[in-house]
C-alpha positions as CSV (number, residue, x, y, z in Angstrom):
1,M,44.3,1.9,-84.9
2,L,47.4,4.3,-84.8
3,E,49.8,1.7,-83.4
4,A,48.8,-0.9,-86.1
5,D,49.3,1.6,-88.9
6,G,52.4,2.7,-87.5
7,L,51.4,6.1,-86.9
8,D,52.1,8.6,-84.1
9,A,49.3,10.9,-84.5
10,L,46.3,11.7,-87.0
11,L,45.3,15.2,-88.0
12,V,41.7,15.6,-88.7
13,T,40.5,18.7,-90.5
14,S,37.1,17.4,-92.0
15,R,34.1,18.9,-90.0
16,P,32.3,15.9,-89.8
17,N,35.1,13.7,-88.8
18,I,35.8,16.4,-85.9
19,R,32.4,16.4,-84.9
20,Y,32.1,12.5,-84.6
21,L,35.4,12.2,-82.7
22,T,34.9,15.4,-80.3
23,G,31.4,16.4,-80.3
24,F,32.3,20.0,-81.5
25,S,29.8,21.3,-84.1
26,G,31.6,24.7,-84.9
27,S,32.7,25.5,-88.5
28,A,36.4,26.2,-87.6
29,G,39.0,23.9,-86.0
30,V,41.4,20.9,-86.4
31,A,41.8,17.8,-84.1
32,V,44.7,15.5,-83.3
33,V,44.5,12.1,-82.2
34,T,47.4,10.5,-80.6
35,R,47.7,7.2,-78.7
36,G,47.0,9.0,-75.5
37,E,45.2,12.3,-76.5
38,L,42.6,14.0,-78.3
39,L,43.4,17.6,-78.9
40,L,40.8,20.3,-80.6
41,I,42.1,23.6,-81.4
42,T,39.5,26.3,-82.7
43,D,39.5,29.9,-82.8
44,F,38.3,32.5,-80.2
45,R,34.8,32.5,-81.5
46,Y,34.1,29.1,-80.2
47,D,35.7,29.1,-76.9
48,E,32.4,28.4,-74.8
49,Q,31.1,26.2,-77.3
50,A,33.9,23.9,-77.6
51,R,34.4,23.6,-73.9
52,Q,30.7,22.6,-73.6
53,Q,30.6,20.3,-76.4
54,C,33.8,18.4,-75.9
55,G,35.8,19.3,-72.9
56,A,35.0,16.0,-71.4
57,V,36.6,13.9,-74.1
58,A,39.2,16.2,-75.7
59,R,41.8,18.9,-74.6
60,V,40.5,22.3,-75.9
61,E,42.8,24.9,-77.0
62,I,41.6,28.2,-78.2
63,E,43.6,30.4,-80.6
64,G,43.2,34.2,-81.3
65,T,44.6,34.2,-84.5
66,S,45.5,31.0,-86.5
67,V,44.5,27.5,-85.6
68,W,47.6,26.5,-87.9
69,D,49.9,28.4,-85.9
70,R,48.7,26.9,-82.7
71,L,48.7,23.5,-83.9
72,L,52.4,23.9,-84.8
73,R,53.1,25.3,-81.3
74,E,51.1,22.3,-79.6
75,L,52.8,19.4,-81.8
76,G,55.6,19.0,-79.0
77,T,53.3,18.7,-76.1
78,L,51.1,15.8,-77.7
79,G,51.0,12.7,-75.9
80,R,52.6,14.2,-72.7
81,S,49.4,14.8,-70.7
82,G,47.9,11.4,-71.3
């Protein structure tokens, strides 16, 4: 899908779409889909829940303050682990 549309990544902020892609049912988070990776970033309140619900399908990163700040820090690593 990404390749056909000429995209490198897709940022997902809609809770229903995040749940569909990752299985994560928490109320705070963002997901990024690349050609080789699915990343979920959520805050510290959902650490255990996120790892249980989507640890098998997505890389989970937990942020103590702002998921948006963490997203910016993670952008350079996307696609390197897959």
